Wavefront OBJ file of the C-alpha trace (Angstrom):
o trace
v -17.543 166.614 214.159
v -20.730 166.275 215.616
v -19.121 167.717 219.039
v -17.735 170.592 217.236
v -21.114 171.248 215.744
v -22.913 171.130 219.151
v -20.001 173.285 220.832
v -20.574 175.982 217.872
v -24.571 175.671 218.309
v -24.070 176.580 221.764
v -21.404 179.142 221.362
v -23.744 180.874 218.640
v -27.298 180.552 221.243
v -24.957 182.381 223.673
v -24.339 185.201 221.521
v -27.857 185.397 220.128
v -29.100 185.654 223.722
v -26.653 188.615 224.638
v -27.712 190.384 221.160
v -31.409 189.829 221.967
v -31.144 191.119 225.461
v -29.242 194.137 224.610
v -31.559 194.952 221.920
v -34.712 194.384 224.322
v -32.928 196.832 226.908
v -32.394 199.667 223.923
v -36.296 199.766 223.936
v -37.452 198.651 227.080
v -39.503 201.203 229.127
v -39.231 201.142 232.890
v -42.226 199.074 233.115
v -40.851 196.384 231.227
v -37.757 195.986 233.520
v -39.727 195.497 236.548
v -38.340 191.861 236.626
v -35.031 193.224 237.615
v -35.768 196.789 238.964
v -38.556 195.536 241.531
v -36.362 192.982 243.590
v -33.556 195.534 243.352
v -35.584 198.110 245.144
v -36.322 195.876 247.733
v -32.892 195.121 248.440
v -32.059 198.793 248.351
v -35.269 199.694 250.822
v -33.905 196.741 253.117
v -30.228 198.202 253.043
v -30.980 202.060 253.127
v -34.003 202.106 255.235
v -35.497 204.287 252.618
v -38.999 203.405 251.063
v -39.875 203.741 247.271
v -42.859 203.710 245.128
v -43.354 202.556 241.754
v -44.305 205.244 239.348
v -45.406 204.040 235.513
v -42.845 205.168 232.941
v -40.728 206.663 235.334
v -39.261 204.156 238.142
v -39.284 203.650 241.798
v -39.402 207.140 243.623
v -37.840 207.686 247.260
v -40.599 208.649 249.544
v -38.834 212.067 249.832
v -38.632 212.394 246.024
v -34.834 212.725 246.121
v -33.874 209.737 244.109
v -35.297 207.721 241.398
v -34.546 204.275 240.637
v -35.235 204.386 236.529
v -34.287 202.073 233.717
v -30.308 203.001 233.463
v -30.117 201.633 237.246
v -31.326 198.364 235.821
v -28.061 196.878 235.218
v -28.950 194.842 232.105
v -25.562 195.707 230.754
v -23.798 194.114 233.415
v -26.136 191.102 233.400
v -25.164 190.884 229.915
v -21.517 191.099 230.644
v -21.446 188.512 233.360
v -23.658 185.938 231.365
v -21.449 186.238 228.545
v -18.160 186.098 230.398
v -19.332 182.759 232.564
v -20.566 181.155 229.268
v -17.759 181.949 227.293
v -15.399 180.819 229.982
v -17.385 177.464 230.551
v -17.097 176.897 226.304
v -13.279 177.897 226.407
v -12.492 175.641 228.757
v -14.463 172.718 226.863
v -12.262 173.366 223.962
v -14.955 172.518 221.270
v -16.399 169.783 223.209
v -20.225 170.447 223.993
v -21.185 171.564 227.449
v -24.218 170.056 229.254
v -27.189 172.405 227.867
v -28.184 173.012 231.265
v -25.264 175.472 231.748
v -27.247 178.275 229.998
v -29.955 178.606 232.625
v -27.660 177.964 235.622
v -25.284 180.998 234.050
v -28.521 183.123 233.535
v -29.561 182.405 237.346
v -25.866 183.481 238.484
v -25.586 186.251 236.194
v -29.154 187.652 237.296
v -28.422 187.340 241.285
v -25.327 189.281 240.827
v -26.902 191.893 239.100
v -29.529 192.251 241.698
v -26.507 192.567 244.204
v -24.362 194.766 242.108
v -27.258 196.976 241.339
v -28.208 197.076 245.216
v -24.712 198.493 246.221
v -24.383 200.749 243.241
v -27.630 202.449 244.096
v -26.790 202.545 247.966
v -23.390 203.956 247.117
v -25.391 206.620 245.025
v -27.690 207.364 247.832
v -24.863 208.293 250.131
v -23.935 211.153 247.717
v -20.401 211.099 247.591
v -18.126 214.287 246.898
v -14.719 214.382 245.444
v -13.130 217.833 245.200
v -11.566 217.551 241.891
v -14.371 215.348 240.189
v -17.648 216.719 238.893
v -20.760 215.081 239.995
v -21.340 213.442 236.583
v -17.627 211.913 236.759
v -18.074 210.924 240.405
v -21.228 209.066 239.487
v -19.434 207.495 236.340
v -16.577 206.322 238.555
v -18.836 204.658 240.844
v -20.484 202.912 238.314
v -17.482 201.591 236.812
v -15.854 200.279 240.038
v -18.637 198.569 241.393
v -20.061 197.187 238.208
v -16.290 195.810 237.183
v -15.338 195.408 240.700
v -18.333 192.647 241.001
v -17.503 191.241 237.630
v -14.144 190.600 238.736
v -15.246 188.941 241.946
v -17.726 186.935 239.826
v -14.584 185.591 237.696
v -12.335 185.219 240.339
v -14.815 183.019 242.165
v -15.159 180.764 239.415
v -11.495 180.716 238.264
v -8.274 179.618 239.704
v -4.945 181.151 238.961
v -2.151 178.471 238.723
v 0.743 180.816 237.897
v 1.479 184.746 237.119
v 1.443 184.302 233.349
v -2.036 182.406 233.172
v -3.447 185.029 235.659
v -2.804 187.658 233.003
v -4.255 185.493 230.284
v -7.322 184.796 232.165
v -7.803 188.076 233.599
v -7.843 188.935 229.792
v -11.113 187.516 229.544
v -13.269 189.712 231.907
v -11.441 192.837 230.898
v -11.992 192.087 226.958
v -15.922 191.134 227.400
v -16.165 194.163 229.706
v -14.543 196.733 227.030
v -16.471 194.660 224.391
v -19.944 195.331 225.808
v -18.898 198.952 227.384
v -17.119 200.654 224.521
v -17.076 198.420 221.651
v -21.154 198.125 221.249
v -21.035 202.225 221.554
v -18.422 202.239 219.095
v -20.021 200.378 216.263
v -23.363 202.243 217.252
v -22.126 205.548 216.625
v -22.273 206.915 220.418
v -19.526 209.080 220.016
v -21.350 210.993 217.428
v -24.001 211.215 219.528
v -22.806 212.142 223.176
v -20.373 214.950 223.283
v -19.069 213.230 226.625
v -18.276 209.676 225.360
v -14.521 209.998 225.025
v -14.279 211.376 228.534
v -16.345 208.108 229.412
v -14.113 206.420 226.879
v -10.981 207.088 228.997
v -12.684 206.340 232.581
v -13.714 202.905 231.421
v -10.562 201.827 229.559
v -8.279 202.966 232.655
v -10.484 202.304 235.999
v -10.754 198.438 235.257
v -6.960 198.286 234.855
v -6.465 199.767 238.155
v -8.791 197.277 239.591
v -6.957 194.261 238.131
v -3.671 195.325 238.950
v -3.720 194.395 242.783
v -4.568 190.977 241.571
v -1.711 190.356 239.074
v 0.926 191.868 241.759
v -0.466 189.690 244.421
v -0.166 186.011 241.910
v 3.217 187.537 241.250
v 4.178 187.811 245.092
v 2.242 184.137 245.563
v 4.163 182.725 242.624
v 7.788 184.310 243.654
v 6.981 182.698 247.425
v 6.335 179.538 246.198
v 9.388 179.494 244.247
v 11.248 180.386 247.033
v 9.871 177.926 249.144
v 10.543 175.285 246.796
v 13.904 176.033 246.022
v 14.535 176.255 250.128
v 12.912 172.556 250.281
v 15.271 171.008 247.298
v 18.201 172.590 249.012
v 17.239 171.064 252.138
v 16.760 167.609 250.329
v 20.080 167.778 248.634
v 22.130 168.829 251.530
l 1 2 3 4 5 6 7 8 9 10 11 12 13 14 15 16 17 18 19 20 21 22 23 24 25 26 27 28 29 30 31 32 33 34 35 36 37 38 39 40 41 42 43 44 45 46 47 48 49 50 51 52 53 54 55 56 57 58 59 60 61 62 63 64 65 66 67 68 69 70 71 72 73 74 75 76 77 78 79 80 81 82 83 84 85 86 87 88 89 90 91 92 93 94 95 96 97 98 99 100 101 102 103 104 105 106 107 108 109 110 111 112 113 114 115 116 117 118 119 120 121 122 123 124 125 126 127 128 129 130 131 132 133 134 135 136 137 138 139 140 141 142 143 144 145 146 147 148 149 150 151 152 153 154 155 156 157 158 159 160 161 162 163 164 165 166 167 168 169 170 171 172 173 174 175 176 177 178 179 180 181 182 183 184 185 186 187 188 189 190 191 192 193 194 195 196 197 198 199 200 201 202 203 204 205 206 207 208 209 210 211 212 213 214 215 216 217 218 219 220 221 222 223 224 225 226 227 228 229 230 231 232 233 234 235 236 237 238 239 240 241 242
């Protein structure tokens, strides 16, 4: 009973941290987000060979005044999603057995570093000004964000997970998908964002479909690998019984 109580307390604390971060981000100014925007900008400057200067309550403006790294570029939603995904994965695998409390700061650091890298890639891609003839500029921007952030979330998940079979891969890949959908679609739906933003349902479709496309190659590869293993095992058994 005591073990389950501690496990429940850890789960509750993870969810409370996520809610607190979400609330903070919803009201934070760009000045209050410098703890994540500043290191992101340093990495962007290093990779893009562009210089940026901080302008209070606006963000980091490029020297040619053509690009602004503002509050939406902070990637706090990705930070929240990564933190929750890694924490729930650990707690779920523990199966109601408490995990060492040190997992919280460890997961927070991993999620923070992953966010800095994802933010940097996202901004550098945006700086390239990619164009697709059959998509508007806003749609291209949306696709870039979804592909980069969910792609990094998927990489983070795969790096910390082992797939044993095609069936288990499908079940385990449901975790990053569900958490991503919950933070990017579930919370906005609860907050009534679909009433405030006319383009919400278009955004909804992009967010719903693109992650499934990114997950598909992993599922197919796992199925192929599983089938190969079965064929090799059958061949070896055949040699043994010959």
